[in-house]
Biopython code that builds the backbone (N, CA, C, O; Angstrom):
import numpy as np
from Bio.PDB.StructureBuilder import StructureBuilder

atoms = [
    (1, "UNK", "N", (0.829, -1.180, 0.000)),
    (1, "UNK", "CA", (0.000, 0.000, 0.000)),
    (1, "UNK", "C", (0.879, 1.251, 0.000)),
    (1, "UNK", "O", (2.009, 1.242, 0.488)),
    (2, "UNK", "N", (0.334, 2.303, -0.552)),
    (2, "UNK", "CA", (1.067, 3.565, -0.625)),
    (2, "UNK", "C", (1.045, 4.265, 0.721)),
    (2, "UNK", "O", (0.053, 4.213, 1.449)),
    (3, "UNK", "N", (2.155, 4.922, 1.042)),
    (3, "UNK", "CA", (2.238, 5.652, 2.301)),
    (3, "UNK", "C", (1.599, 7.030, 2.134)),
    (3, "UNK", "O", (1.673, 7.653, 1.075)),
    (4, "UNK", "N", (0.977, 7.473, 3.209)),
    (4, "UNK", "CA", (0.382, 8.800, 3.183)),
    (4, "UNK", "C", (1.444, 9.819, 3.537)),
    (4, "UNK", "O", (2.340, 9.557, 4.339)),
    (5, "UNK", "N", (1.328, 10.974, 2.930)),
    (5, "UNK", "CA", (2.275, 12.045, 3.215)),
    (5, "UNK", "C", (1.962, 12.636, 4.575)),
    (5, "UNK", "O", (0.804, 12.867, 4.921)),
    (6, "UNK", "N", (3.005, 12.873, 5.333)),
    (6, "UNK", "CA", (2.819, 13.451, 6.658)),
    (6, "UNK", "C", (2.753, 14.964, 6.557)),
    (6, "UNK", "O", (3.557, 15.575, 5.853)),
    (7, "UNK", "N", (1.812, 15.566, 7.248)),
    (7, "UNK", "CA", (1.724, 17.019, 7.302)),
    (7, "UNK", "C", (0.989, 17.601, 6.113)),
    (7, "UNK", "O", (0.642, 16.891, 5.169)),
    (8, "UNK", "N", (0.759, 18.886, 6.172)),
    (8, "UNK", "CA", (0.054, 19.605, 5.110)),
    (8, "UNK", "C", (1.035, 19.960, 3.993)),
    (8, "UNK", "O", (2.226, 20.125, 4.255)),
    (9, "UNK", "N", (0.558, 20.080, 2.761)),
    (9, "UNK", "CA", (1.455, 20.464, 1.663)),
    (9, "UNK", "C", (1.997, 21.872, 1.897)),
    (9, "UNK", "O", (1.296, 22.741, 2.414)),
    (10, "UNK", "N", (3.245, 22.081, 1.512)),
    (10, "UNK", "CA", (3.888, 23.367, 1.715)),
    (10, "UNK", "C", (3.522, 24.328, 0.588)),
    (10, "UNK", "O", (3.406, 23.939, -0.574)),
    (11, "UNK", "N", (3.347, 25.570, 0.957)),
    (11, "UNK", "CA", (3.058, 26.602, -0.027)),
    (11, "UNK", "C", (4.312, 27.440, -0.219)),
    (11, "UNK", "O", (5.022, 27.721, 0.746)),
    (12, "UNK", "N", (4.591, 27.842, -1.451)),
    (12, "UNK", "CA", (5.778, 28.681, -1.650)),
    (12, "UNK", "C", (5.583, 30.031, -0.971)),
    (12, "UNK", "O", (4.479, 30.573, -0.935)),
    (13, "UNK", "N", (6.668, 30.556, -0.440)),
    (13, "UNK", "CA", (6.607, 31.847, 0.239)),
    (13, "UNK", "C", (6.334, 32.954, -0.769)),
    (13, "UNK", "O", (6.853, 32.929, -1.885)),
    (14, "UNK", "N", (5.529, 33.911, -0.379)),
    (14, "UNK", "CA", (5.203, 35.035, -1.260)),
    (14, "UNK", "C", (6.416, 35.940, -1.389)),
    (14, "UNK", "O", (7.145, 36.151, -0.420)),
    (15, "UNK", "N", (6.633, 36.473, -2.579)),
    (15, "UNK", "CA", (7.762, 37.367, -2.811)),
    (15, "UNK", "C", (7.484, 38.719, -2.171)),
    (15, "UNK", "O", (6.363, 39.229, -2.193)),
    (16, "UNK", "N", (8.524, 39.269, -1.611)),
    (16, "UNK", "CA", (8.405, 40.608, -1.057)),
    (16, "UNK", "C", (9.199, 41.542, -1.958)),
    (16, "UNK", "O", (10.396, 41.345, -2.162)),
    (17, "UNK", "N", (8.539, 42.551, -2.493)),
    (17, "UNK", "CA", (9.203, 43.505, -3.369)),
    (17, "UNK", "C", (9.830, 44.605, -2.527)),
    (17, "UNK", "O", (9.287, 45.014, -1.501)),
    (18, "UNK", "N", (10.959, 45.063, -2.974)),
    (18, "UNK", "CA", (11.605, 46.172, -2.293)),
    (18, "UNK", "C", (10.837, 47.446, -2.615)),
    (18, "UNK", "O", (10.398, 47.628, -3.751)),
    (19, "UNK", "N", (10.671, 48.318, -1.652)),
    (19, "UNK", "CA", (9.905, 49.538, -1.926)),
    (19, "UNK", "C", (10.564, 50.444, -2.961)),
    (19, "UNK", "O", (9.860, 51.158, -3.674)),
    (20, "UNK", "N", (11.905, 50.439, -3.067)),
    (20, "UNK", "CA", (12.597, 51.296, -4.031)),
    (20, "UNK", "C", (12.419, 50.783, -5.456)),
    (20, "UNK", "O", (12.431, 51.568, -6.404)),
    (21, "UNK", "N", (12.254, 49.465, -5.611)),
    (21, "UNK", "CA", (12.165, 48.882, -6.943)),
    (21, "UNK", "C", (10.736, 48.845, -7.472)),
    (21, "UNK", "O", (10.529, 48.489, -8.632)),
    (22, "UNK", "N", (9.767, 49.194, -6.675)),
    (22, "UNK", "CA", (8.383, 49.127, -7.107)),
    (22, "UNK", "C", (8.119, 50.164, -8.196)),
    (22, "UNK", "O", (8.326, 51.359, -7.987)),
    (23, "UNK", "N", (7.662, 49.701, -9.352)),
    (23, "UNK", "CA", (7.324, 50.590, -10.452)),
    (23, "UNK", "C", (8.527, 51.124, -11.206)),
    (23, "UNK", "O", (8.354, 51.938, -12.113)),
    (24, "UNK", "N", (9.719, 50.708, -10.877)),
    (24, "UNK", "CA", (10.916, 51.184, -11.557)),
    (24, "UNK", "C", (11.258, 50.254, -12.712)),
    (24, "UNK", "O", (10.988, 49.053, -12.676)),
    (25, "UNK", "N", (11.856, 50.843, -13.727)),
    (25, "UNK", "CA", (12.316, 50.032, -14.848)),
    (25, "UNK", "C", (13.808, 49.801, -14.710)),
    (25, "UNK", "O", (14.485, 50.466, -13.926)),
    (26, "UNK", "N", (14.300, 48.869, -15.465)),
    (26, "UNK", "CA", (15.726, 48.571, -15.432)),
    (26, "UNK", "C", (16.533, 49.790, -15.874)),
    (26, "UNK", "O", (17.605, 50.060, -15.333)),
    (27, "UNK", "N", (16.024, 50.507, -16.840)),
    (27, "UNK", "CA", (16.712, 51.697, -17.334)),
    (27, "UNK", "C", (16.860, 52.744, -16.228)),
    (27, "UNK", "O", (17.881, 53.426, -16.141)),
    (28, "UNK", "N", (15.852, 52.859, -15.402)),
    (28, "UNK", "CA", (15.902, 53.826, -14.306)),
    (28, "UNK", "C", (16.857, 53.374, -13.210)),
    (28, "UNK", "O", (17.461, 54.205, -12.532)),
    (29, "UNK", "N", (16.996, 52.070, -13.032)),
    (29, "UNK", "CA", (17.836, 51.547, -11.960)),
    (29, "UNK", "C", (19.322, 51.555, -12.319)),
    (29, "UNK", "O", (20.165, 51.663, -11.429)),
    (30, "UNK", "N", (19.658, 51.441, -13.610)),
    (30, "UNK", "CA", (21.061, 51.397, -14.020)),
    (30, "UNK", "C", (21.608, 52.802, -14.235)),
    (30, "UNK", "O", (20.876, 53.730, -14.577)),
    (31, "UNK", "N", (22.899, 52.930, -14.028)),
    (31, "UNK", "CA", (23.534, 54.228, -14.242)),
    (31, "UNK", "C", (23.702, 54.475, -15.740)),
    (31, "UNK", "O", (23.619, 53.550, -16.548)),
    (32, "UNK", "N", (23.939, 55.730, -16.093)),
    (32, "UNK", "CA", (24.100, 56.101, -17.498)),
    (32, "UNK", "C", (25.327, 55.427, -18.101)),
    (32, "UNK", "O", (25.309, 55.021, -19.263)),
    (33, "UNK", "N", (26.387, 55.310, -17.313)),
    (33, "UNK", "CA", (27.613, 54.670, -17.793)),
    (33, "UNK", "C", (27.370, 53.202, -18.129)),
    (33, "UNK", "O", (27.847, 52.702, -19.148)),
    (34, "UNK", "N", (26.633, 52.526, -17.274)),
    (34, "UNK", "CA", (26.324, 51.110, -17.504)),
    (34, "UNK", "C", (25.459, 50.946, -18.746)),
    (34, "UNK", "O", (25.667, 50.026, -19.537)),
    (35, "UNK", "N", (24.486, 51.845, -18.918)),
    (35, "UNK", "CA", (23.638, 51.779, -20.114)),
    (35, "UNK", "C", (24.451, 51.986, -21.380)),
    (35, "UNK", "O", (24.222, 51.300, -22.376)),
    (36, "UNK", "N", (25.390, 52.913, -21.359)),
    (36, "UNK", "CA", (26.233, 53.148, -22.529)),
    (36, "UNK", "C", (27.087, 51.923, -22.846)),
    (36, "UNK", "O", (27.269, 51.573, -24.012)),
    (37, "UNK", "N", (27.605, 51.277, -21.810)),
    (37, "UNK", "CA", (28.400, 50.062, -22.025)),
    (37, "UNK", "C", (27.547, 48.963, -22.641)),
    (37, "UNK", "O", (27.991, 48.260, -23.549)),
    (38, "UNK", "N", (26.322, 48.818, -22.147)),
    (38, "UNK", "CA", (25.424, 47.787, -22.686)),
    (38, "UNK", "C", (25.061, 48.083, -24.142)),
    (38, "UNK", "O", (25.021, 47.177, -24.974)),
    (39, "UNK", "N", (24.800, 49.344, -24.442)),
    (39, "UNK", "CA", (24.466, 49.711, -25.821)),
    (39, "UNK", "C", (25.652, 49.481, -26.752)),
    (39, "UNK", "O", (25.482, 48.998, -27.872)),
    (40, "UNK", "N", (26.848, 49.826, -26.290)),
    (40, "UNK", "CA", (28.045, 49.613, -27.105)),
    (40, "UNK", "C", (28.272, 48.127, -27.354)),
    (40, "UNK", "O", (28.631, 47.725, -28.461)),
    (41, "UNK", "N", (28.063, 47.318, -26.328)),
    (41, "UNK", "CA", (28.238, 45.864, -26.470)),
    (41, "UNK", "C", (27.212, 45.288, -27.445)),
    (41, "UNK", "O", (27.542, 44.428, -28.262)),
    (42, "UNK", "N", (25.975, 45.761, -27.358)),
    (42, "UNK", "CA", (24.925, 45.289, -28.268)),
    (42, "UNK", "C", (25.265, 45.663, -29.709)),
    (42, "UNK", "O", (25.083, 44.860, -30.624)),
    (43, "UNK", "N", (25.759, 46.882, -29.903)),
    (43, "UNK", "CA", (26.141, 47.311, -31.250)),
    (43, "UNK", "C", (27.294, 46.481, -31.795)),
    (43, "UNK", "O", (27.298, 46.116, -32.971)),
    (44, "UNK", "N", (28.273, 46.181, -30.944)),
    (44, "UNK", "CA", (29.411, 45.385, -31.409)),
    (44, "UNK", "C", (28.973, 43.959, -31.750)),
    (44, "UNK", "O", (29.482, 43.371, -32.704)),
    (45, "UNK", "N", (28.052, 43.406, -30.995)),
    (45, "UNK", "CA", (27.558, 42.057, -31.286)),
    (45, "UNK", "C", (26.809, 42.054, -32.619)),
    (45, "UNK", "O", (26.976, 41.136, -33.422)),
    (46, "UNK", "N", (25.990, 43.072, -32.856)),
    (46, "UNK", "CA", (25.264, 43.165, -34.130)),
    (46, "UNK", "C", (26.238, 43.290, -35.300)),
    (46, "UNK", "O", (26.033, 42.677, -36.347)),
    (47, "UNK", "N", (27.287, 44.075, -35.125)),
    (47, "UNK", "CA", (28.284, 44.259, -36.181)),
    (47, "UNK", "C", (29.027, 42.953, -36.457)),
    (47, "UNK", "O", (29.283, 42.614, -37.612)),
    (48, "UNK", "N", (29.373, 42.222, -35.400)),
    (48, "UNK", "CA", (30.048, 40.934, -35.576)),
    (48, "UNK", "C", (29.150, 39.951, -36.319)),
    (48, "UNK", "O", (29.619, 39.226, -37.196)),
    (49, "UNK", "N", (27.868, 39.920, -35.978)),
    (49, "UNK", "CA", (26.936, 39.028, -36.663)),
    (49, "UNK", "C", (26.795, 39.399, -38.130)),
    (49, "UNK", "O", (26.727, 38.524, -38.993)),
    (50, "UNK", "N", (26.750, 40.713, -38.418)),
    (50, "UNK", "CA", (26.629, 41.154, -39.805)),
    (50, "UNK", "C", (27.870, 40.759, -40.597)),
    (50, "UNK", "O", (27.763, 40.293, -41.732)),
    (51, "UNK", "N", (29.056, 40.944, -39.996)),
    (51, "UNK", "CA", (30.299, 40.568, -40.681)),
    (51, "UNK", "C", (30.361, 39.065, -40.904)),
    (51, "UNK", "O", (30.778, 38.615, -41.971)),
    (52, "UNK", "N", (29.954, 38.289, -39.915)),
    (52, "UNK", "CA", (29.973, 36.831, -40.033)),
    (52, "UNK", "C", (29.040, 36.374, -41.150)),
    (52, "UNK", "O", (29.386, 35.482, -41.924)),
    (53, "UNK", "N", (27.855, 36.985, -41.236)),
    (53, "UNK", "CA", (26.901, 36.625, -42.292)),
    (53, "UNK", "C", (27.457, 36.995, -43.666)),
    (53, "UNK", "O", (27.294, 36.240, -44.625)),
    (54, "UNK", "N", (28.113, 38.154, -43.766)),
    (54, "UNK", "CA", (28.699, 38.586, -45.039)),
    (54, "UNK", "C", (29.826, 37.651, -45.461)),
    (54, "UNK", "O", (29.933, 37.296, -46.635)),
    (55, "UNK", "N", (30.665, 37.252, -44.512)),
    (55, "UNK", "CA", (31.759, 36.321, -44.830)),
    (55, "UNK", "C", (31.212, 34.966, -45.262)),
    (55, "UNK", "O", (31.753, 34.339, -46.173)),
    (56, "UNK", "N", (30.151, 34.514, -44.617)),
    (56, "UNK", "CA", (29.546, 33.231, -44.980)),
    (56, "UNK", "C", (28.964, 33.303, -46.389)),
    (56, "UNK", "O", (29.113, 32.366, -47.173)),
    (57, "UNK", "N", (28.296, 34.424, -46.714)),
    (57, "UNK", "CA", (27.714, 34.584, -48.041)),
    (57, "UNK", "C", (28.806, 34.624, -49.101)),
    (57, "UNK", "O", (28.664, 34.021, -50.165)),
    (58, "UNK", "N", (29.897, 35.333, -48.815)),
    (58, "UNK", "CA", (30.998, 35.434, -49.768)),
    (58, "UNK", "C", (31.656, 34.063, -49.977)),
    (58, "UNK", "O", (32.021, 33.715, -51.100)),
    (59, "UNK", "N", (31.807, 33.292, -48.902)),
    (59, "UNK", "CA", (32.409, 31.960, -49.017)),
    (59, "UNK", "C", (31.517, 31.037, -49.848)),
    (59, "UNK", "O", (32.010, 30.272, -50.677)),
    (60, "UNK", "N", (30.205, 31.112, -49.624)),
    (60, "UNK", "CA", (29.284, 30.278, -50.403)),
    (60, "UNK", "C", (29.310, 30.666, -51.878)),
    (60, "UNK", "O", (29.264, 29.805, -52.756)),
    (61, "UNK", "N", (29.384, 31.975, -52.144)),
    (61, "UNK", "CA", (29.437, 32.438, -53.532)),
    (61, "UNK", "C", (30.727, 31.983, -54.210)),
    (61, "UNK", "O", (30.707, 31.568, -55.369)),
    (62, "UNK", "N", (31.855, 32.059, -53.488)),
    (62, "UNK", "CA", (33.137, 31.621, -54.049)),
    (62, "UNK", "C", (33.122, 30.117, -54.322)),
    (62, "UNK", "O", (33.649, 29.663, -55.338)),
    (63, "UNK", "N", (32.522, 29.348, -53.419)),
    (63, "UNK", "CA", (32.438, 27.903, -53.614)),
    (63, "UNK", "C", (31.557, 27.573, -54.822)),
    (63, "UNK", "O", (31.849, 26.648, -55.580)),
    (64, "UNK", "N", (30.477, 28.338, -54.991)),
    (64, "UNK", "CA", (29.585, 28.116, -56.133)),
    (64, "UNK", "C", (30.304, 28.429, -57.441)),
    (64, "UNK", "O", (30.170, 27.685, -58.413)),
    (65, "UNK", "N", (31.064, 29.522, -57.475)),
    (65, "UNK", "CA", (31.796, 29.873, -58.681)),
    (65, "UNK", "C", (32.877, 28.847, -58.991)),
    (65, "UNK", "O", (33.094, 28.514, -60.156)),
    (66, "UNK", "N", (33.555, 28.342, -57.968)),
    (66, "UNK", "CA", (34.581, 27.324, -58.178)),
    (66, "UNK", "C", (33.960, 26.041, -58.725)),
    (66, "UNK", "O", (34.537, 25.390, -59.597)),
    (67, "UNK", "N", (32.796, 25.684, -58.219)),
    (67, "UNK", "CA", (32.105, 24.477, -58.701)),
    (67, "UNK", "C", (31.677, 24.660, -60.152)),
    (67, "UNK", "O", (31.818, 23.737, -60.955)),
    (68, "UNK", "N", (31.154, 25.838, -60.503)),
    (68, "UNK", "CA", (30.748, 26.097, -61.883)),
    (68, "UNK", "C", (31.955, 26.052, -62.824)),
    (68, "UNK", "O", (31.866, 25.530, -63.935)),
    (69, "UNK", "N", (33.074, 26.599, -62.370)),
    (69, "UNK", "CA", (34.291, 26.586, -63.192)),
    (69, "UNK", "C", (34.791, 25.159, -63.392)),
    (69, "UNK", "O", (35.246, 24.794, -64.476)),
    (70, "UNK", "N", (34.701, 24.361, -62.332)),
    (70, "UNK", "CA", (35.135, 22.968, -62.427)),
    (70, "UNK", "C", (34.229, 22.186, -63.383)),
    (70, "UNK", "O", (34.712, 21.381, -64.181)),
    (71, "UNK", "N", (32.927, 22.423, -63.301)),
    (71, "UNK", "CA", (31.990, 21.695, -64.155)),
    (71, "UNK", "C", (32.039, 22.179, -65.599)),
    (71, "UNK", "O", (31.682, 21.431, -66.510)),
    (72, "UNK", "N", (32.474, 23.417, -65.825)),
    (72, "UNK", "CA", (32.552, 23.938, -67.191)),
    (72, "UNK", "C", (33.606, 23.181, -68.000)),
    (72, "UNK", "O", (33.493, 23.095, -69.222)),
    (73, "UNK", "N", (34.613, 22.638, -67.347)),
    (73, "UNK", "CA", (35.643, 21.891, -68.053)),
    (73, "UNK", "C", (35.389, 20.391, -68.057)),
    (73, "UNK", "O", (36.168, 19.639, -68.643)),
    (74, "UNK", "N", (34.341, 19.950, -67.431)),
    (74, "UNK", "CA", (34.029, 18.521, -67.345)),
    (74, "UNK", "C", (33.150, 18.137, -68.545)),
    (74, "UNK", "O", (31.990, 18.540, -68.632)),
    (75, "UNK", "N", (33.717, 17.361, -69.456)),
    (75, "UNK", "CA", (33.003, 17.009, -70.678)),
    (75, "UNK", "C", (31.743, 16.191, -70.385)),
    (75, "UNK", "O", (30.720, 16.378, -71.044)),
    (76, "UNK", "N", (31.807, 15.299, -69.417)),
    (76, "UNK", "CA", (30.634, 14.476, -69.085)),
    (76, "UNK", "C", (29.482, 15.326, -68.587)),
    (76, "UNK", "O", (28.330, 15.082, -68.943)),
    (77, "UNK", "N", (29.782, 16.317, -67.768)),
    (77, "UNK", "CA", (28.738, 17.213, -67.258)),
    (77, "UNK", "C", (28.141, 18.041, -68.394)),
    (77, "UNK", "O", (26.923, 18.206, -68.468)),
    (78, "UNK", "N", (28.996, 18.565, -69.281)),
    (78, "UNK", "CA", (28.503, 19.355, -70.404)),
    (78, "UNK", "C", (27.632, 18.520, -71.338)),
    (78, "UNK", "O", (26.621, 19.001, -71.849)),
    (79, "UNK", "N", (28.024, 17.282, -71.557)),
    (79, "UNK", "CA", (27.253, 16.403, -72.430)),
    (79, "UNK", "C", (25.903, 16.064, -71.807)),
    (79, "UNK", "O", (24.889, 16.009, -72.504)),
    (80, "UNK", "N", (25.891, 15.838, -70.499)),
    (80, "UNK", "CA", (24.633, 15.505, -69.814)),
    (80, "UNK", "C", (23.671, 16.687, -69.790)),
    (80, "UNK", "O", (22.455, 16.497, -69.816)),
    (81, "UNK", "N", (24.195, 17.882, -69.741)),
    (81, "UNK", "CA", (23.336, 19.062, -69.601)),
    (81, "UNK", "C", (23.112, 19.810, -70.911)),
    (81, "UNK", "O", (22.495, 20.875, -70.905)),
    (82, "UNK", "N", (23.588, 19.290, -72.012)),
    (82, "UNK", "CA", (23.376, 19.969, -73.294)),
    (82, "UNK", "C", (22.080, 19.461, -73.935)),
    (82, "UNK", "O", (21.590, 18.374, -73.629)),
    (83, "UNK", "N", (21.554, 20.286, -74.826)),
    (83, "UNK", "CA", (20.360, 19.856, -75.553)),
    (83, "UNK", "C", (20.785, 18.844, -76.617)),
    (83, "UNK", "O", (21.837, 18.985, -77.240)),
    (84, "UNK", "N", (19.975, 17.853, -76.806)),
    (84, "UNK", "CA", (20.303, 16.821, -77.772)),
    (84, "UNK", "C", (19.632, 17.058, -79.114)),
    (84, "UNK", "O", (19.618, 16.166, -79.962)),
    (85, "UNK", "N", (19.080, 18.237, -79.317)),
    (85, "UNK", "CA", (18.446, 18.596, -80.579)),
    (85, "UNK", "C", (19.497, 19.220, -81.496)),
    (85, "UNK", "O", (19.675, 20.438, -81.510)),
    (86, "UNK", "N", (20.191, 18.373, -82.264)),
    (86, "UNK", "CA", (21.281, 18.856, -83.110)),
    (86, "UNK", "C", (20.783, 19.489, -84.396)),
    (86, "UNK", "O", (21.563, 20.125, -85.105)),
    (87, "UNK", "N", (19.511, 19.334, -84.717)),
    (87, "UNK", "CA", (18.973, 19.894, -85.959)),
    (87, "UNK", "C", (19.022, 21.430, -85.947)),
    (87, "UNK", "O", (19.151, 22.060, -86.997)),
    (88, "UNK", "N", (18.919, 22.011, -84.773)),
    (88, "UNK", "CA", (18.921, 23.473, -84.712)),
    (88, "UNK", "C", (20.303, 24.056, -84.967)),
    (88, "UNK", "O", (20.425, 25.269, -85.138)),
    (89, "UNK", "N", (21.339, 23.240, -84.999)),
    (89, "UNK", "CA", (22.705, 23.720, -85.213)),
    (89, "UNK", "C", (23.177, 23.539, -86.656)),
    (89, "UNK", "O", (24.356, 23.741, -86.944)),
    (90, "UNK", "N", (22.284, 23.166, -87.557)),
    (90, "UNK", "CA", (22.655, 22.962, -88.975)),
    (90, "UNK", "C", (22.905, 24.264, -89.656)),
    (90, "UNK", "O", (23.226, 24.287, -90.844)),
]
sb = StructureBuilder()
sb.init_structure("model")
sb.init_model(0)
sb.init_chain("A")
sb.init_seg("    ")
for serial, (resi, resn, name, xyz) in enumerate(atoms, 1):
    if name == "N":
        sb.init_residue(resn, " ", resi, " ")
    sb.init_atom(name, np.array(xyz, "f"), 0.0, 1.0, " ", f" {name:<3s}", serial, name[0])
structure = sb.get_structure()
């Protein structure tokens, strides 16, 4: 048989808010210097992400061009992808 739990179930304690923090926003609580540091860090992260995306796009484009150049010299690929209607070339 299952054992019964001893005692009443516990309730979580209610949070007590500090009177100074009531109705305040994070912007109001932080100093101007701290806000400037956070904004600068956010801008640098955005710039790093933009550069990373640009480098990735450039690498993909270079790989695509290299593949096209490689396939342009491959006779089997050219033969497979050419039109077989030779009458138009008379």
